[in-house]
C-alpha positions, 0 to 999 in steps of 0.5 A: 066487148065485141072484137073489130075485124077489119079488112081492106086497109090500103097500102100507103107505099108500094113496091117495097121488095123486102116486103113478105108475100104470103102464100095464096089463100093465107091472110095476114093478121095485123094488130093496129094499136093506137094506144087508146084502141086496138083492132085486128086488121086482115090483109088479103093473101098476096098483099106485101106486109112486113116490118116498115110497111105503111098503110092508110086506115081510118084517116091515119097512116100506120106502120108495121113495127114488128111481129109477135111470137104468134106470127101476128104483125103489130102496127102503130100510127106512123110518127112522120 
């Protein structure tokens, strides 16, 4: 199985002051888990990403639901 590494997911809601901005040069890794498929998304440095952040990817709105011990964020399709 070849892993899918995806860049360019678009933020769904902007202006969230509680979102974390990564230091310049450090990308944020997010595991997008739909239940049927799991993909690794790469958000550019400086992109605000934290629990509750929503983004649009593959025609679906996703939400960051948490962070693993490794620091990689987890996302699932939004329920609303």
